[in-house]
C-alpha positions as CSV (number, residue, x, y, z in Angstrom):
1,X,22.6,245.9,-33.1
2,X,25.9,247.6,-31.8
3,X,24.8,250.6,-28.9
4,X,28.0,251.3,-27.7
5,X,28.5,254.9,-28.9
6,X,32.7,254.1,-28.8
7,X,31.8,251.4,-31.0
8,X,32.6,247.6,-30.4
9,X,35.6,245.6,-29.5
10,X,39.2,246.6,-28.7
11,X,39.0,249.0,-30.9
12,X,36.1,250.4,-29.2
13,X,38.4,250.1,-25.9
14,X,41.6,252.1,-27.7
15,X,39.0,255.0,-28.8
16,X,37.7,255.4,-25.6
17,X,41.5,255.5,-24.4
18,X,42.2,258.6,-27.0
19,X,43.3,259.1,-30.2
20,X,45.9,256.5,-31.8
21,X,48.8,258.8,-32.0
22,X,51.1,256.8,-34.9
23,X,54.7,256.0,-34.2
24,X,58.0,255.5,-36.3
25,X,59.9,252.1,-36.1
26,X,62.5,253.7,-33.9
27,X,59.7,255.5,-31.4
28,X,58.0,251.9,-31.0
29,X,61.2,249.8,-30.1
30,X,62.4,252.8,-27.6
31,X,61.9,251.6,-24.0
32,X,59.0,253.0,-21.9
33,X,60.2,255.6,-18.6
34,X,59.6,253.1,-16.0
35,X,59.1,254.4,-12.0
36,X,60.9,257.7,-11.4
37,X,64.0,257.2,-8.6
38,X,63.3,258.9,-4.9
39,X,64.0,262.4,-4.4
40,X,67.5,263.2,-3.2
41,X,66.8,263.7,0.4
42,X,65.3,260.4,1.2
43,X,68.4,258.4,-0.5
44,X,70.4,260.7,2.3
45,X,68.3,259.6,5.0
46,X,68.5,255.5,4.2
47,X,71.8,255.8,3.8
48,X,72.3,256.8,7.1
49,X,71.0,254.4,9.2
50,X,71.8,251.5,7.0
51,X,75.4,253.2,8.1
52,X,74.6,253.6,11.6
53,X,73.4,249.9,11.5
54,X,76.8,248.9,10.1
55,X,78.6,250.5,12.8
56,X,76.7,249.1,15.6
57,X,77.2,245.4,14.3
58,X,80.6,246.2,13.5
59,X,81.2,247.5,17.0
60,X,79.2,245.1,19.2
61,X,81.5,242.2,16.8
62,X,84.3,244.3,18.1
63,X,83.3,244.3,21.8
64,X,82.4,240.4,21.9
65,X,85.2,239.7,20.2
66,X,87.3,242.1,22.7
67,X,85.4,240.3,25.7
68,X,86.2,237.5,24.5
69,X,89.8,237.9,23.9
70,X,90.0,239.3,27.4
71,X,88.0,237.1,29.0
72,X,90.5,234.3,27.9
73,X,94.3,235.7,28.0
74,X,92.5,237.0,32.0
75,X,91.5,233.3,32.8
76,X,95.2,232.3,31.1
77,X,96.9,235.1,33.2
78,X,94.8,233.2,36.3
79,X,95.5,230.2,35.8
80,X,99.4,230.4,34.6
81,X,102.4,230.4,37.2
82,X,103.2,233.3,39.2
83,X,105.8,236.0,39.1
84,X,107.3,235.4,42.4
85,X,110.3,233.2,41.8
86,X,111.2,232.0,46.0
87,X,107.4,232.8,47.7
88,X,107.4,234.5,50.4
89,X,104.5,234.7,53.5
90,X,101.3,236.8,53.0
91,X,99.1,238.2,55.4
92,X,95.7,238.4,55.3
93,X,94.2,240.5,57.7
94,X,90.6,240.6,59.0
95,X,87.8,242.3,57.6
96,X,90.6,242.9,54.2
97,X,88.5,243.0,51.1
98,X,89.7,241.5,47.5
99,X,90.6,244.5,46.6
100,X,92.8,245.2,49.4
101,X,94.5,241.8,49.2
102,X,95.1,241.9,45.1
103,X,96.1,245.6,45.9
104,X,98.7,244.0,48.1
105,X,99.7,240.8,46.5
106,X,100.3,243.1,43.1
107,X,102.6,245.3,45.8
108,X,104.8,242.2,47.0
109,X,105.5,241.0,43.5
110,X,103.2,237.5,44.4
111,X,100.7,238.2,41.7
112,X,101.1,240.0,38.3
113,X,98.1,241.8,37.9
114,X,95.5,242.7,41.0
115,X,92.6,243.9,38.3
116,X,92.6,240.1,37.3
117,X,93.6,238.5,40.7
118,X,90.2,240.3,42.0
119,X,88.2,239.7,39.1
120,X,88.8,236.1,39.1
121,X,88.1,235.9,42.7
122,X,84.6,237.9,42.1
123,X,84.2,235.6,38.5
124,X,84.0,232.4,40.7
125,X,82.3,233.2,43.4
126,X,84.8,233.9,46.3
127,X,84.8,237.0,46.9
128,X,83.8,236.4,50.4
129,X,85.8,233.4,51.4
130,X,89.1,234.3,51.5
131,X,89.7,233.7,55.4
132,X,92.4,236.0,57.6
133,X,95.5,234.5,58.5
134,X,99.5,234.1,57.3
135,X,99.5,232.1,54.7
136,X,103.0,230.6,52.7
137,X,102.9,230.9,49.5
138,X,104.9,228.8,47.1
139,X,106.9,229.6,44.1
140,X,105.1,230.7,41.2
141,X,101.9,230.5,42.5
142,X,99.2,231.0,40.3
143,X,96.7,233.7,41.0
144,X,93.7,230.6,41.2
145,X,96.5,228.8,43.9
146,X,96.8,231.8,45.7
147,X,93.0,232.2,46.2
148,X,92.7,228.2,47.1
149,X,95.5,228.9,50.0
150,X,93.4,231.7,51.3
151,X,89.9,229.9,50.8
152,X,91.5,226.6,52.6
153,X,92.3,228.7,55.8
154,X,96.0,226.9,56.0
155,X,97.6,229.8,57.9
156,X,101.5,229.1,58.7
157,X,102.1,227.2,62.0
158,X,104.4,228.6,64.6
159,X,106.1,226.6,67.1
160,X,106.9,227.3,71.1
161,X,109.1,224.0,72.2
162,X,110.1,224.1,75.9
163,X,112.3,221.8,77.0
164,X,112.2,219.8,80.1
165,X,115.1,220.7,82.6
166,X,114.2,224.7,82.5
167,X,112.8,226.9,85.0
168,X,110.1,229.3,84.7
169,X,112.1,232.0,84.0
170,X,114.5,230.1,81.4
171,X,110.7,228.9,79.7
172,X,109.3,232.5,79.9
173,X,112.8,233.9,78.5
174,X,111.3,231.3,74.8
175,X,108.3,232.8,75.5
176,X,109.2,236.8,75.0
177,X,111.7,235.8,72.7
178,X,109.2,234.3,70.1
179,X,108.3,237.3,67.4
180,X,105.3,235.7,65.9
181,X,103.7,236.4,69.7
182,X,101.6,239.5,70.4
183,X,101.3,241.2,73.6
184,X,103.1,241.7,77.0
185,X,104.1,239.1,79.3
186,X,102.1,238.0,82.4
187,X,102.9,240.6,85.2
188,X,103.3,237.9,87.6
189,X,105.6,234.9,87.3
190,X,104.3,231.9,87.9
191,X,105.4,229.6,90.7
192,X,109.1,227.2,89.8
193,X,107.8,223.8,88.1
194,X,104.5,225.3,86.6
195,X,105.3,225.5,83.0
196,X,104.4,222.5,80.8
197,X,107.6,221.4,78.7
198,X,105.9,221.1,75.5
199,X,106.0,222.2,71.8
200,X,102.9,224.4,71.4
201,X,101.8,225.2,67.4
202,X,99.9,228.4,67.1
203,X,99.3,231.1,64.3
204,X,100.9,234.6,64.2
205,X,99.1,237.2,66.6
206,X,98.5,234.4,69.0
207,X,98.8,236.6,72.7
208,X,102.1,235.7,74.9
209,X,99.5,235.5,78.3
210,X,97.3,233.3,76.0
211,X,100.9,230.7,75.5
212,X,101.7,230.9,79.2
213,X,98.2,230.4,80.2
214,X,98.1,227.5,78.1
215,X,101.5,225.9,79.1
216,X,100.4,226.2,83.1
217,X,97.0,224.7,82.5
218,X,98.8,221.5,80.6
219,X,101.3,221.4,83.7
220,X,99.0,221.5,85.7
221,X,96.4,219.0,84.5
222,X,99.7,216.4,83.5
223,X,100.5,216.5,87.2
224,X,97.3,216.1,88.6
225,X,97.0,212.8,86.0
226,X,100.6,211.6,86.8
227,X,99.4,211.9,90.5
228,X,96.4,209.9,90.5
229,X,98.1,206.7,89.1
230,X,101.0,206.9,91.8
231,X,102.3,203.6,93.2
232,X,100.2,203.1,96.6
233,X,103.2,202.6,98.6
234,X,104.7,206.1,97.4
235,X,106.8,208.0,100.3
236,X,105.6,211.4,99.0
237,X,103.2,213.6,101.2
238,X,101.6,215.6,98.6
239,X,101.5,216.5,95.0
240,X,104.5,219.7,95.3
241,X,106.5,217.7,97.2
242,X,105.9,215.2,94.0
243,X,107.0,217.7,91.7
244,X,109.9,218.8,93.5
245,X,111.6,215.9,93.7
246,X,110.2,215.1,89.9
247,X,112.3,218.4,89.0
248,X,115.4,216.7,90.6
249,X,115.1,213.9,89.0
250,X,114.6,216.0,85.7
251,X,117.7,218.1,86.3
252,X,120.2,214.5,87.3
253,X,119.6,212.9,84.1
254,X,118.6,213.1,81.1
255,X,118.4,209.3,80.4
256,X,115.2,207.9,79.8
257,X,116.3,204.3,80.9
258,X,117.9,205.9,84.1
259,X,115.0,208.4,85.4
260,X,113.2,205.7,87.5
261,X,116.0,204.3,89.1
262,X,117.6,207.9,90.1
263,X,114.0,208.3,91.0
264,X,114.2,205.4,93.4
265,X,117.6,206.3,94.8
266,X,116.2,209.5,96.3
267,X,112.7,208.1,97.7
268,X,114.8,205.6,99.7
269,X,116.9,208.1,100.9
270,X,113.7,210.2,102.1
271,X,112.7,207.0,103.8
272,X,116.0,206.7,105.7
273,X,116.0,210.3,106.3
274,X,119.9,210.3,104.7
275,X,120.4,213.7,102.9
276,X,119.6,213.8,99.0
277,X,123.0,215.2,98.4
278,X,121.9,216.2,95.0
279,X,124.4,218.7,92.9
280,X,121.4,220.1,90.6
281,X,119.9,221.8,94.1
282,X,123.2,223.1,94.8
283,X,123.2,225.2,91.7
284,X,119.5,226.2,92.1
285,X,120.3,228.0,95.4
286,X,123.3,229.6,94.0
287,X,121.9,231.1,90.8
288,X,118.3,230.7,91.0
289,X,115.9,230.4,88.1
290,X,118.8,232.0,85.8
291,X,120.6,228.9,85.8
292,X,124.0,228.3,86.0
293,X,126.5,230.0,83.1
294,X,127.9,226.4,80.8
295,X,131.6,227.5,82.1
296,X,130.6,227.6,85.8
297,X,132.0,224.7,87.9
298,X,130.8,223.9,90.9
299,X,133.2,223.9,93.9
300,X,134.1,222.5,97.2
301,X,133.1,225.9,98.7
302,X,129.8,225.9,97.1
303,X,128.7,222.7,98.3
304,X,129.6,224.1,101.9
305,X,127.8,227.4,101.0
306,X,124.5,227.2,103.2
307,X,121.3,228.0,101.0
308,X,117.5,226.4,101.5
309,X,118.3,224.6,98.4
310,X,121.7,222.9,99.5
311,X,120.1,219.2,100.0
312,X,124.0,218.7,101.4
313,X,123.2,220.5,104.0
314,X,118.9,220.4,104.2
315,X,117.3,217.1,104.9
316,X,114.4,216.1,102.9
317,X,113.5,218.3,99.8
318,X,114.1,221.6,99.3
319,X,111.2,224.5,99.5
320,X,110.1,224.6,96.1
321,X,110.6,222.7,92.7
322,X,114.2,224.0,91.0
323,X,112.9,223.4,87.1
324,X,109.9,222.3,85.0
325,X,109.7,218.7,84.9
326,X,108.3,216.9,81.8
327,X,106.0,213.5,82.1
328,X,109.2,211.3,81.9
329,X,110.3,212.5,85.5
330,X,106.6,212.6,86.7
331,X,106.1,209.3,85.5
332,X,109.3,208.2,87.1
333,X,109.0,209.6,90.4
334,X,105.3,208.0,91.0
335,X,106.1,205.2,89.8
336,X,110.1,204.3,90.6
337,X,112.1,201.6,89.9
338,X,111.9,198.6,93.0
339,X,115.7,199.3,94.0
340,X,117.4,199.6,97.2
341,X,120.0,201.5,95.8
342,X,120.9,205.2,98.1
343,X,123.9,206.2,95.5
344,X,124.6,206.8,91.9
345,X,127.9,208.2,90.6
346,X,128.5,210.0,86.7
347,X,130.3,206.6,84.5
348,X,132.1,209.3,82.1
349,X,129.9,207.9,79.2
350,X,126.9,210.0,79.7
351,X,125.6,208.0,82.1
352,X,125.3,206.8,85.9
353,X,125.9,203.3,88.3
354,X,124.4,202.9,91.1
355,X,125.0,201.2,94.3
356,X,123.5,200.0,97.4
357,X,126.1,200.0,100.0
358,X,128.5,203.2,100.9
359,X,131.8,200.6,100.2
360,X,130.3,200.1,96.8
361,X,129.4,203.2,95.9
362,X,133.0,204.4,96.9
363,X,134.3,201.7,94.5
364,X,132.4,203.4,91.3
365,X,133.6,206.7,92.9
366,X,137.0,205.9,92.4
367,X,136.7,204.2,88.7
368,X,134.8,207.2,87.6
369,X,138.1,209.6,88.9
370,X,140.4,207.5,87.1
371,X,138.0,208.0,83.6
372,X,138.5,211.9,84.4
373,X,142.1,211.9,84.5
374,X,142.2,209.4,81.7
375,X,140.2,211.7,79.4
376,X,142.1,214.7,81.0
377,X,145.4,213.1,80.0
378,X,144.5,212.7,76.7
379,X,142.9,216.1,76.2
380,X,146.4,217.8,77.3
381,X,148.6,215.5,75.2
382,X,145.6,216.4,72.2
383,X,146.3,219.8,73.0
384,X,150.0,219.9,73.1
385,X,150.3,220.0,77.3
386,X,152.7,218.7,79.2
387,X,150.5,218.4,82.3
388,X,146.6,217.8,82.7
389,X,144.5,220.8,83.2
390,X,144.2,222.1,86.7
391,X,141.3,221.6,88.1
392,X,138.9,224.7,89.9
393,X,141.7,225.5,93.3
394,X,138.8,224.5,95.9
395,X,138.0,221.3,94.4
396,X,135.1,220.8,92.3
397,X,132.1,218.1,93.1
398,X,131.6,215.4,90.1
399,X,127.9,216.4,90.7
400,X,126.8,212.6,92.0
401,X,124.6,211.3,94.5
402,X,126.4,211.0,98.0
403,X,129.7,210.1,95.7
404,X,131.9,211.9,98.3
405,X,130.9,208.6,100.6
406,X,128.8,211.0,102.7
407,X,126.0,208.9,103.8
408,X,125.0,211.4,106.7
409,X,121.9,211.3,108.5
């Protein structure tokens, strides 16, 4: 028995849903309505979010691409050859920052872009590694090359050379004229003979006072070292006399193979109580530390002029050195040749001939005079003169110890 009031099975269910409305064939084939579209406001909101997200994503991509391109071209600019065709020197001042250095490099035309140099230095972690100093930047040096140079601290080195035989005044003049040095000269001039004859290397900014102090200290050490290794029978009383005689030897000859023999002549003369008769001592007595003008000969009247340095007139050594002696002259006096020579005279060819006796020495002097005459005649002939040029009115000394045959005691 069916108790369902709505009827049984599928028919009952349809009854429960409502009455069945008959449809025509066209209505039955018409598609049913779908879900209604969102409202106009919801569609507009969705479009703005999508547009923003698309714009943001595009912007990020562009920024990444631009950053990558900037980084690539920046790296290329950092390592590629620089704009300077000739190179130059550049001073990195103490405590200068990367920004200041970069700007100066760009103004000097040594880098193409200060920003790239600055960023390149910082990107490589070297912004605090650049050292103060003066640097020689090579032509076409890249920014990386310049950075590595500044990191190395290999500053430009300058030289100050004091040749053997200069007086202290002449040596100090070289120090004063060295433009890479700074500061004033010492107020007091060091004693004659106390400056080292050496080449000092320094960087720009070193002071003149420092250079002079080092030259004096180096000479003091050198003299003490050579004096400590002197021959045991050396007839020299003290280091002061040792430097005086070495300065005379320095001025008498520039030949290394002669120095010890020239020193022996003077030491033999001192041992015998003979006057040294050295022309360089006459010159120092006349002109002092300024030195003799190159075109000024020595006259006979100069030899006869009384000065504390005229070893043709005084006995023994002059009161002070007459120049700064170098190591070779000091060592020649400390360990002279073992000879009996008492005289030497120029040979006309840049050297000297030596003699143990006055007779032999006078013969050497005569030969030297003949060489002088021959050279003068050749010079006169070459210049078209009929006679040799006149010698100084009161007769010039030939500049050799005892060459006048005077072995005065």
